[in-house]
Every structure is written in structure tokens, then in C-alpha cells.
Backbone as JSON, one array per atom type, in Angstrom:
{
  "sequence": "XXXXXXXXXXXXXXXXXXXXXXXXXXXXXXXXXXXXXXXXXXXXXXXXXXXXXXXXXXXXXXXXXXXXXXXXXXXXXXXXXXXXXXXXXXXXXXXXXXXXXXXXXXXXXXXXXXXXXXXXXXXXXXXXXX",
  "N": [[41.86, 12.59, 29.83], [39.44, 13.71, 28.84], [39.45, 13.37, 26.04], [38.98, 10.87, 25.93], [36.37, 10.63, 26.83], [35.49, 12.14, 25.02], [35.44, 10.76, 22.8], [33.97, 8.73, 23.46], [31.12, 9.5, 23.77], [30.57, 10.44, 21.28], [30.81, 8.25, 19.77], [28.51, 7.05, 20.73], [26.61, 8.58, 19.74], [27.06, 8.11, 17.18], [26.49, 5.1, 16.9], [23.9, 4.99, 17.69], [22.37, 6.26, 15.24], [23.44, 4.58, 13.33], [22.28, 2.09, 13.36], [19.83, 2.92, 12.86], [16.73, 2.74, 10.63], [14.54, 2.7, 7.68], [11.64, 0.58, 7.29], [9.83, -0.59, 4.75], [6.77, -1.22, 4.04], [4.37, -2.83, 1.14], [1.65, -2.64, -0.61], [-0.49, -3.35, 1.16], [-3.36, -4.59, 2.13], [-6.97, -5.19, 2.63], [-8.71, -8.27, 2.14], [-11.28, -7.71, 1.12], [-11.67, -5.04, 0.54], [-9.5, -5.16, -1.77], [-9.3, -3.93, -3.9], [-10.41, -1.45, -4.02], [-8.56, 0.74, -3.06], [-5.58, 2.66, -4.53], [-3.16, 2.96, -3.68], [-1.39, 1.3, -0.61], [0.41, 1.71, 1.92], [2.76, 0.78, 4.92], [5.06, 2.49, 6.57], [7.92, 1.71, 8.59], [9.88, 3.71, 10.72], [12.47, 3.95, 12.53], [14.55, 5.57, 13.54], [12.98, 7.68, 13.88], [11.25, 7.0, 15.28], [8.55, 6.32, 14.74], [5.22, 4.47, 13.18], [4.15, 4.9, 9.75], [0.92, 5.13, 8.18], [-0.42, 4.85, 5.59], [-2.75, 5.15, 2.72], [-4.34, 5.38, -0.21], [-7.36, 6.01, -1.59], [-9.0, 4.65, -4.27], [-10.93, 6.85, -6.59], [-13.56, 6.1, -6.92], [-14.27, 4.8, -4.92], [-13.77, 6.18, -2.83], [-15.7, 8.51, -3.01], [-17.82, 6.76, -2.99], [-18.06, 5.68, -0.72], [-17.79, 8.1, 0.98], [-15.46, 9.21, 1.88], [-12.49, 10.47, 2.65], [-9.91, 10.9, 0.28], [-6.77, 10.23, 0.77], [-5.72, 8.77, 3.39], [-3.97, 9.35, 6.29], [-2.15, 8.0, 8.95], [-0.15, 8.42, 11.8], [1.56, 6.24, 14.02], [3.18, 5.89, 17.15], [6.27, 4.21, 17.52], [6.35, 1.25, 19.59], [7.65, -0.48, 20.09], [10.25, -2.59, 18.22], [12.13, -4.94, 17.11], [13.11, -7.08, 14.59], [11.42, -9.8, 13.57], [9.67, -8.11, 13.95], [7.25, -5.82, 15.24], [5.51, -2.83, 16.51], [3.04, -0.61, 17.42], [1.48, 2.33, 18.64], [-1.4, 4.69, 19.28], [-3.48, 7.3, 20.33], [-6.42, 8.96, 20.04], [-8.86, 11.8, 18.91], [-12.15, 11.12, 17.86], [-14.94, 12.39, 16.26], [-15.43, 13.58, 19.09], [-14.93, 11.59, 20.54], [-12.97, 9.76, 22.71], [-10.71, 7.29, 21.47], [-8.16, 4.48, 21.02], [-5.72, 3.23, 19.24], [-3.85, 0.35, 17.96], [-0.91, -1.1, 16.34], [0.33, -4.27, 14.74], [2.69, -5.74, 13.56], [4.04, -8.0, 11.2], [6.93, -8.62, 10.03], [8.18, -10.98, 8.97], [6.05, -12.45, 7.72], [4.88, -10.63, 6.61], [2.22, -9.18, 7.26], [-0.14, -7.15, 8.52], [-2.08, -6.01, 11.64], [-4.25, -3.91, 12.64], [-5.67, -2.53, 15.76], [-8.45, -0.84, 17.08], [-10.04, 0.34, 19.95], [-12.55, 1.65, 21.24], [-14.51, 4.22, 23.0], [-16.45, 3.1, 24.4], [-15.57, 0.6, 25.16], [-15.66, -1.44, 23.22], [-14.1, -3.05, 20.18], [-12.51, -2.86, 17.27], [-11.06, -4.8, 14.85], [-8.6, -5.7, 12.4], [-7.16, -6.94, 9.54], [-4.1, -7.17, 7.59], [-2.75, -7.42, 4.66], [0.45, -7.56, 3.04], [2.86, -6.74, 0.34]],
  "CA": [[40.35, 11.85, 30.04], [38.39, 14.46, 27.81], [39.81, 13.0, 24.52], [38.38, 9.54, 25.84], [35.14, 11.09, 26.96], [34.63, 12.8, 23.5], [35.39, 9.66, 21.9], [32.8, 7.84, 24.19], [30.34, 10.58, 23.2], [30.74, 10.62, 19.36], [30.97, 6.75, 19.31], [27.46, 6.28, 21.02], [25.75, 9.18, 19.05], [26.89, 7.32, 15.82], [26.07, 3.91, 17.12], [22.43, 5.26, 17.6], [22.02, 6.09, 14.07], [24.09, 3.41, 12.71], [20.98, 0.86, 13.35], [18.31, 3.44, 12.53], [16.21, 2.22, 9.32], [13.4, 2.6, 7.31], [11.3, -0.55, 6.64], [8.19, -0.23, 4.18], [5.31, -2.66, 3.45], [3.7, -2.34, -0.06], [0.5, -3.45, -1.35], [-1.41, -3.72, 1.94], [-5.04, -4.95, 1.4], [-8.0, -6.06, 3.18], [-9.58, -8.67, 1.12], [-12.62, -7.78, 0.62], [-11.51, -4.32, 0.31], [-8.63, -5.02, -2.24], [-9.55, -2.81, -5.15], [-10.43, -0.01, -2.97], [-7.14, 1.43, -2.99], [-4.75, 2.93, -5.5], [-1.83, 2.58, -2.76], [-1.4, 1.35, 0.69], [1.69, 1.21, 2.35], [3.38, 0.91, 5.9], [6.52, 2.39, 6.81], [8.44, 1.87, 10.23], [11.14, 4.44, 10.68], [13.12, 3.42, 13.78], [14.96, 6.78, 14.01], [12.08, 8.95, 14.34], [10.35, 6.12, 16.18], [7.2, 6.01, 14.4], [5.2, 3.89, 12.29], [3.13, 5.85, 9.1], [0.08, 3.96, 7.57], [-0.56, 5.52, 3.83], [-3.84, 4.51, 2.02], [-4.86, 6.46, -1.07], [-8.4, 5.25, -1.93], [-9.72, 5.05, -5.57], [-12.06, 8.07, -6.89], [-14.9, 5.63, -6.76], [-14.59, 4.29, -3.46], [-13.94, 7.74, -2.34], [-16.72, 9.22, -3.41], [-19.1, 5.93, -2.64], [-17.84, 5.58, 0.98], [-17.66, 9.68, 1.51], [-14.23, 8.78, 2.8], [-11.21, 11.25, 2.13], [-8.94, 10.27, -0.58], [-5.84, 9.78, 1.36], [-5.87, 8.76, 4.93], [-2.34, 9.11, 6.75], [-1.97, 8.09, 10.77], [1.35, 7.96, 12.24], [1.54, 5.68, 15.32], [4.43, 5.58, 18.09], [6.97, 2.91, 17.41], [6.6, 1.33, 21.24], [8.85, -2.37, 19.51], [11.36, -3.09, 17.08], [12.85, -5.99, 16.75], [12.91, -7.97, 13.59], [10.76, -9.14, 12.36], [8.38, -7.39, 14.87], [7.23, -4.31, 15.01], [4.21, -2.54, 17.68], [2.91, 1.08, 17.51], [0.04, 2.7, 19.04], [-1.71, 6.16, 19.12], [-4.24, 7.93, 20.83], [-6.5, 10.36, 18.84], [-10.18, 11.85, 19.08], [-13.0, 10.7, 16.63], [-16.38, 13.09, 16.66], [-15.37, 14.15, 20.06], [-14.78, 10.45, 21.27], [-11.43, 9.37, 22.81], [-9.97, 6.32, 21.12], [-6.95, 4.15, 20.73], [-5.34, 2.49, 18.21], [-2.89, -0.38, 17.86], [-0.55, -1.86, 14.89], [1.04, -5.0, 15.17], [3.23, -6.14, 12.32], [4.98, -9.1, 11.24], [7.7, -8.8, 8.99], [8.31, -12.21, 8.13], [4.15, -12.88, 6.89], [4.13, -9.44, 5.81], [1.14, -8.97, 7.56], [-0.59, -6.42, 10.0], [-3.32, -6.35, 12.36], [-4.91, -2.87, 13.45], [-6.83, -2.71, 16.35], [-9.2, 0.04, 17.43], [-10.29, 0.51, 21.04], [-13.69, 2.71, 21.26], [-14.54, 4.9, 24.48], [-17.13, 2.05, 25.33], [-14.8, -0.5, 25.13], [-15.85, -2.0, 21.81], [-12.75, -3.44, 19.65], [-12.75, -3.38, 16.21], [-9.58, -5.52, 14.45], [-8.31, -5.36, 10.71], [-5.7, -7.45, 9.24], [-3.69, -6.49, 6.19], [-1.73, -8.65, 3.96], [1.28, -6.95, 2.38], [3.77, -7.33, -0.17]],
  "C": [[39.39, 12.58, 29.06], [38.6, 14.03, 26.7], [38.98, 11.69, 24.93], [36.99, 9.46, 26.2], [34.0, 11.74, 26.08], [34.59, 11.95, 22.82], [33.94, 8.77, 22.12], [31.84, 8.45, 23.44], [29.69, 10.33, 21.85], [30.41, 9.23, 18.98], [29.39, 6.2, 19.55], [26.36, 7.39, 20.08], [25.91, 8.58, 17.78], [26.35, 6.11, 15.78], [24.54, 4.16, 16.9], [21.73, 5.58, 16.29], [22.54, 5.73, 12.78], [22.9, 2.44, 12.33], [19.59, 1.48, 12.89], [17.87, 3.01, 10.96], [15.02, 2.55, 9.17], [12.93, 1.53, 6.84], [9.91, -0.17, 5.88], [7.89, -1.47, 3.66], [4.97, -2.09, 2.33], [2.54, -2.8, 0.11], [-0.11, -3.91, -0.26], [-2.75, -3.9, 1.77], [-5.84, -5.83, 2.86], [-8.63, -7.04, 2.26], [-10.5, -8.32, 0.68], [-12.66, -6.11, 0.12], [-10.42, -3.86, -0.77], [-8.19, -4.06, -3.5], [-9.98, -1.47, -4.87], [-9.42, 0.82, -2.95], [-6.21, 1.19, -3.98], [-3.34, 2.34, -4.68], [-1.88, 2.32, -1.41], [-0.27, 0.79, 1.08], [1.79, 1.63, 3.73], [4.63, 1.44, 6.05], [7.1, 2.77, 8.34], [9.71, 2.78, 9.89], [11.93, 4.5, 12.18], [13.85, 4.49, 14.02], [14.04, 7.84, 14.4], [10.88, 8.04, 15.29], [8.65, 6.09, 15.77], [7.16, 4.73, 13.46], [3.91, 4.71, 11.34], [2.32, 4.56, 8.8], [-0.45, 5.34, 6.98], [-1.57, 4.48, 3.45], [-4.14, 5.72, 1.0], [-6.02, 5.56, -1.81], [-8.75, 5.77, -3.57], [-10.64, 6.08, -5.35], [-13.36, 7.28, -6.34], [-15.15, 5.32, -5.2], [-14.64, 5.49, -2.48], [-15.1, 8.71, -2.1], [-18.35, 8.29, -2.46], [-19.11, 5.76, -1.02], [-17.84, 6.76, 2.07], [-16.45, 9.51, 2.58], [-12.74, 9.91, 2.16], [-10.18, 10.35, 1.13], [-7.95, 9.56, -0.12], [-6.3, 9.82, 3.09], [-4.43, 8.17, 5.79], [-2.61, 8.81, 8.33], [-0.81, 7.87, 10.79], [0.94, 7.17, 13.98], [3.22, 5.65, 16.08], [5.03, 4.5, 17.84], [7.24, 2.89, 19.08], [7.84, -0.17, 21.02], [8.85, -2.38, 18.44], [12.09, -3.7, 17.26], [12.71, -6.78, 15.7], [12.63, -9.08, 13.49], [9.44, -8.56, 12.93], [8.16, -6.03, 14.74], [5.65, -3.85, 15.85], [4.04, -1.43, 17.46], [1.39, 1.28, 18.15], [-0.2, 4.29, 18.91], [-3.28, 6.26, 19.8], [-4.74, 9.26, 20.06], [-8.37, 10.43, 19.47], [-10.72, 11.77, 17.72], [-14.17, 11.42, 17.0], [-16.5, 13.16, 18.13], [-15.15, 12.72, 21.15], [-13.3, 10.2, 21.55], [-11.17, 7.65, 22.01], [-8.89, 5.63, 20.91], [-6.91, 3.16, 19.78], [-4.03, 1.98, 18.5], [-2.43, -0.97, 16.44], [0.3, -2.76, 15.3], [1.8, -5.56, 13.59], [3.93, -7.31, 12.51], [5.59, -9.56, 9.72], [8.09, -10.28, 8.27], [7.39, -12.91, 7.38], [4.05, -11.73, 6.13], [2.4, -9.26, 6.27], [0.77, -8.03, 9.02], [-1.96, -6.09, 10.37], [-3.36, -4.8, 12.98], [-6.12, -3.19, 14.32], [-7.0, -1.23, 17.02], [-9.96, 0.18, 18.77], [-11.23, 1.71, 20.97], [-13.62, 3.22, 22.86], [-15.19, 3.84, 24.92], [-16.31, 0.78, 25.56], [-14.82, -1.41, 24.46], [-14.47, -1.94, 21.49], [-13.22, -3.9, 18.31], [-10.88, -4.13, 15.6], [-9.87, -6.04, 12.68], [-7.39, -6.06, 10.73], [-5.51, -7.18, 7.46], [-2.67, -7.55, 5.58], [-1.1, -7.45, 2.99], [2.41, -7.35, 1.66], [5.56, -6.7, 0.13]]
}
């Protein structure tokens, strides 16, 4: 009986990590800011249950907009079943509580980020990836 239980537990542990993977979308951009980034990628890590948002801006854009050179955000992976992924995160910006969500379609290679501000206003940005 102990052997069967041990095999069952081991099987569950191994099957969980067998389906874990990292999906990466590269060269993501908003059309009007296409030339402002050296690199922009989105990584979905199903094992860690996170979505990483990574942007590296050009020096010129970073100086002009007084933007940090590197933007890195981590979203909690709320849903993943190919071709869709959804993540969310809560954070503070200048003392204000904010929420952000990201919806990803792996077939169309599009990502949509939605920011909700403390006053209830919403900003939506659409990104095309390769």
C-alpha cells in the first residue's frame, strides 16, 4: 500500500512539472512607439505562474521622456490555456493604488495591457509581437 501511495505522489509531482514551460513573445511594440525600444519581450512562465514584461528603451527615448532605461514588471499568471494567457498585478505609483492586467493571444501574437487608476479611469495599450 505504501508503494502504491509513493508511486502516486511521485507521479503527481512529475506530471506537474512536465507541463511547465516558458513561452516568449519578442519584438513587441505599439505602432507609434515602434522605434523607441531596443528590446521588448513578454515571457509566460507556467511553472512559476508569472508573466514577465521587459522593455529596454533607446537612450534617446529614455532621456527625452525621463523614463528609466529598463522597465520590468511581473504579473501573476491567472489563466493559461493555449492560445490565451491572462495576468494581473496590483502596485502603487506615486502613493496611488493601481491595478494592471495583461491579456495575451499567442495565435495573433498580440498583448493588451489595461491599467486601472485609483479614480476608476482606464488606460489600454495594444502591442503587436513576433
